[in-house]
N, C-alpha and C positions, 0 to 999 in steps of 0.2 A: 163506829168507824171500823173496828175490829171485825164486827160481824158483817160488816159490808165487804171487807177484804177476803182474803184468800182464806181464812180459818173457818167459816162457817160452811163453805163448799166443800171442803177436805173433810171437816168432821162429819157433815151430812152423808158423806159418801162411805165414809167408814160404819156410821151407825146404820146406813142401808144394807150394808154388807154383813154387818153383823146381825141385823134383824133377819135377813134373807136366810142366811145359815143357822140361826137360832130357830128359825120356822121349820126348816127342812129336819134339823134334829128332833125338834119336838114331834113332828109328823114320822120320823122313823121310830120314836120312843113309843108312839102310840100305835106302831104298826100300821099305820095309815098308808106309809111309804115304805117300799124294800129299798135296800142298799143300793141296788142297781138303779132303781128309780131316782134315789136321792143323788147318787153321783151323775146319773144323766142330767137330772135337773141342775146340779151344780155345774156341771159342764157347760149347759146351753147358757145358765146365767153368765158365766166366766167369759163366753165367747161375746155374749152381749155387752159386758162390760168392757172388753178389750177393744171390740168395735168403736164403742162409745169414747174409749181413752184414745184411740188413734184418730178419730174423727174430730175429737174437741180440743185434744191436747198435741199428740204426735206430729200430726199432719202441719197443723198452723205453725208448731216450732221449725219444721223442716224448711216451710215457706220462708219464715223469717230469717232462718240462716242463711238461705239463697240470698234472700234481699240484702241482708248486711254484708254477704261476701262482694256482692256488686257495690255497695257503697265503699266498700275497703278499694275496690278497683276504680272509684270515682265517677261511678254512675249512680247518681242520685234522682234518676227520672221514675224508677220503679217504685210502685205502691203496694203495700199489703192490703189483700181485700178483707175487710171486717166483717166476718158472718155473725159473729155471737158478741153481745154485750156483756162479757165476762172478763176475768183476770188476763185471759189470753188475748182477748179482743183489745183490752186497755193497753196491754204490752205492744201489740201490733200498732195501735194509734199512735203510742209515743215513739216507736218507731219511725213510722210516716213523719210524724213531726220532726224528730231530729234530722231526717233525711231532708225536709225541707229547710230546717236552718242552716244545715251544713252546706246546701246548696247557694243559699242566700250569701252566707259568709265566704264561702269559696269564690262565688261571683264577684262579690265586693273588692276581695283581695286580687283576683285578677285582673279587674277594672283598674285598681290602684297600681298594680304592678304595669300594666300597659301603658298607663297614663304617665308613669314615671319613665319607663323606658322611651315613649315618645318625647319627653321633654329631654332626656339625656341624648336621643337621636338628633333632635332639632337644635342642640347647643353648639354654639360656633366655638367654644371653649373645649379643649380636651380634659376628658376625666378619666382616670384611673383610680380603681379601688382595690385595696389589699387586705387580707384577712392578717389575723395577730402573727401568723407565721411568715408573713410577708410575701404570700402567694398571690398571685393576680386574681381578682374575682371577676373583674368586668372592666373593658375599656369601651368608649363610646366611639361612633364613627368617626369624629373630629380627630381623634387619635390616629385612627386608621389613614385618615386622610392626610394629616400633617407628616406622619412618618412613611407615608406611602406603603403600607402593609398590604402584601398580596395574600390571599386565603386567610383573611383575618381570624376566622373559627379555628384555624390550626395554629395560628401564631400567638393568639392572644396571652396565652400562658406564658409565653417567652417574650413577652412586650418589652420588657427592662433590657433583655439581652439584644433586642433589636434596635432599641434606640440608644444602647451603648454610651450612656453620660454617667461617668462615675460621680459627679457632684448631685445628680438627680437620685441615684440610688442611695447615696448617703444620706441625703436631705430624707427621703421616704422612711429608711430605716430609724433615722434619727428621731422623726416625728413619731414613729411607731414607740419607740423607746420612751421618750418623754411624755408622750399621750397628751399633747396640747396643741392648739392650733399654731400653725406658723406660716410665715410668709417669706420667699425669697425669689430673687430674680436671677435667672440662670440663662445662659447663653447655650442653645442646644443645636448640634448639627442636625438638620433635617434632611429629607431626600434631595432638596434643592441647594440650599444654602444655609449657613448659620442664622438661627434666629433667636430673639431674645423673647423668653416667657417670663411672666410673673406667677410663680407656683403658689397656690393657696393651699395649705394641707390641714385638714378638719379630721378629728378622732372619729371613728365610726363606733357609736355607742348603741347597745340593745336596751330594751325597755327597762332592764334593771341597773342601768348606767354602766354596764361593765363593757370596757373596750373589745370591740370585735374587729377593729381593723383601722384603716386609715383611707381618706379620699383625698385625691391631689385634683385640683382643677388646673390646668395650664392655659392661661390667657396669653395670645401672642401679642406682644407689645412692641413688635419691630418697628412697624411704621411709625407707632407714636415716638419712640426713641430717635427715629430719624428726624420726625418733624420737630421735636425738642432740640435736636444737635443743630437743625437748620435754621431755627429761631434764634439759638445762642449765637451761630455765625453771623447770622443777619443783624443782629444787634451789636455784636462787636465789630462787623464792617460799617455799619452806619454810625456807630460811635467815633470809628477811627476817621471814616471820610468827613465827618462833620468837624472832628477836633483839629484836622489839619489846617484847613483855611482860618478856621477860628484862632489857633496859635500864632498863624503868620499873622492875621489882622492884629491880635493882641500885641505881637512883638512890634510890629511896627508903629501902633498907636504908643507903646511905652517909650519908642525912640523919639517919636515926635514930642512928645510931652517933656523928655529930658534936654530937649533943647534943639533939635532938628527942625522942629518948627518955624525957627528962626531964620533957617536957610532956605530960601524959596525953591531952589532946584531940587534939593534933597526931599523937601516936603512934598513937592509935586510928583517926584518918582515915587515916593511912598504911598501916596494918596492913590495913585495909578495902579500900584500892586494890590492895595486894598480894595480898590473898585474890581480888580480882577478876581479877588479871592470872594468878593460878595458875590458877584456874577456866578461863580462857581457853587457858592452855596445855592443860591437861587435854583440854577439848574438842577443840583442835587436833591434840593427839596421838591421841586416840581416832577423830577423823575421819580422820586417815591411816592408821590401823591398818585402819579399816574398808574403807577405798577399796583398800588392798594387797590385803586378804584378798579382796574381791570380784573384783580384777583378776588375782589369782592364780589360774593356769590349773589348778592342783592343786586349789583350791577347789571341792567339788561341792555345790551347794545341796540342801537336804533337800526336794526337791519332793514334794507331797502335796496332796489337795484340801484348800483353804482356803474357809471360809464368810466370803466377804469383808464381807457385812453383820455378822456377829458381831464382826469384827476392827475394822470402823469403830465400832461402838458400844462396843468395848472401849477405842479410843484416844481417841475425842472428848470423854469426860468427864474423861479426864486433864488436857485443856487448858481445860475449861471454867472453872475458877477463875481461871487466868491471864487469861483473854479477859475474864470478868467484872470482874476487877481493873483491866483497861485500859478498860473500857466498851465492849467488843464483843459483838456478838451472834453466837454460834456454834449454827449449826443443821445437822441432819442430815435429809437427804432422799433416801430410798432407794426404788427400785421394787421392788413386790413379788416374792417368789418369784425372788430372785436366784441363779443357780447357782452352785456352787463353781467357783473357779479352781484352776488347777494351779500350784502355787508354794510358795516357803520363807516359812512363815508370819512368822518373826523378821525376814526382808528386806522383806517387804511393809509389816510394822508400821515398818520404818524408813522406808521411802518416805512413808507416811502421816504420821508423825512430823515428817519434814523439812519437808513441804509445809505442813502446819498450823502447825508453829512460824514458818516464814517469813511466812505470812499474817498471823499475829498480830503479829510483828515489824513488818511494814511496813503495818499497817493504822491510821491514827489512830482516837482514842476516837469512839464513837458510829458506828463501822463495823460491817460485817456479813461474816461470813465463813461460806460454806455448803458442805457436804459432800455430793456427789451420787454417785449411782451406777445405771447401767442397763446392761442387758446385751441381747445377741442370741444367736443360736444359736452363734455362732462366738466372741464376744469380750465382754468386760466392760470398761465404761469408768467409772472414778472420776475424779470432778470436784471440785477444790477451788478456789472462786470467793472472792475478798475485794474489798473496795472500798477498797484500799490507795492508795499513792502511784503504782503503776504503773510499767511499764518502758518506756524509750525504744525506737522501733522499730529503731533500729540496734543495740541491745544484745541484742534477742532471740536472735540467732543465737549468741551468745557465754556467755549466762548459764550453759550446761552445762558451760562450761570449768573447770577447776580453778584455784582463787584468783581467777577473774574476778569483779569486783564494779561494779555500775553506780555506785554511790558508796562510795568506799573508807572515807571517814571516818564515813559512816553505818553502814555495815555493821560496822565494828569497835566503834564507840560502841554498837550493839545486840548485840554479842557474836558477831556471825556470823565464820566460819573460812573462808569462801569455797569449801568443799568440799560443802556440803550437797545442792545439785542436781546436782553432777557425781556424788554417791554414788548419788543417785535416778536418774539417766540409767544408770549402770553397773548397776544392781539390775534395772531394767525391761529392759533389753537382754537381761541373763542369763535372764530369763524369756521371751524372745522377743517382748516386747511394744514398745510406742513411746508417745513423750511429745507432747504438743501443747501449746503455750502461746500465748496471745493476751493483749494488754494495752494498756491506754490509760492515759498519763501523768495522774495525777488522778483518775482514776475506779477503776482496779482492774486485776486480773489473774485469769486463769483459767488453772490447770493441770490437765492431766487426763493420766493414764495408761491406756494400753489393753493388756490382757491377755488371752490366749488362754485359752476356757473348756474347751477339749480340743485334741488333735492332739499332735504332736511338738513337743518343745523343743529349742531349739538353743542 
């Protein structure tokens, strides 16, 4: 192994030089060669050895130096041409092999980096990474979108200054100091509105487990919080609406059991109250079930062409006796040749029923209720107008919310569940339509729903 390596070639070179100079010396001593001839011969041999040294050593080393400088600049495509199978050739082969391996490793690292960047760019959650000194290393596009950062390349380093949230900054630096995962919910003012984020903080560790910084993932949970709040309010409202008639029924029952049952007139009046409360409970439960069915994503309306004029003429007579009993005038005024709409007939009947029922409830005696319909090429507008008590302007934006009542006491007195207009809104929206309402306190209200007569339904 030693002889195969560098040693034997160098030793052989020295022995050859020694033999040549010893030969020249012997020839000079034997007076077979003059000093000038010996000097000339030695000079020629030196030139030959110098050329061999340049050809076999210096030039290959110069080429290897150029190639390694290119490698240092990131160019791994150049290869050294191996002309001799000696130590220099073996060194050149090792450099070529090293360049190939470095190219493979750098390609793998670049691929992984691009993959990680693509994942970060595609995340809906915002990501902010800080180093140990608290300087921003990177943010992903979601952060730029959330906080509407212009010229992100110039603004990234100052992202915390742009967000301007003291709690978030304190949380980041606290996590850096504690060096352990943390989770906290924060309300942060974005470019549009305050939003709620669940911030997950994870220490950024190197391969030797030393802490290199912190990574914060900001998940927007604003909509989830709103849904949770809506669910809580809905459960509270339902509980309240169910408890009120049940409490009333329970009170009447206790009174009857305590002796009122022996007094026929009182017992009858109590039983009538209990019957009214039971009907109210039934209406409330039916409305809740209807609303639940309409909101159920698995519920598919039975869309088909519906003759709206025929439907109005079928629903209005049902309410005429009740309107007449209350001293109201119920009128139907329809434009001729109304085109059919695409919809679920039963659901559209429920819309009409709820709007007419409300109009009758809230219109005093001698008032007027009018149902009108007209159509264009794209849509049909059905209008229910009354001369009732009207709705205050500040309540118009909320009347389609579940359990919202302008006057709770009056609504309960009239048997309302607080869900009728919410059901109307959901049905119309399932038909791809819209609602309009205008009202003047003391003069009446105008409710209108607009449905497409053709086209796609969403």
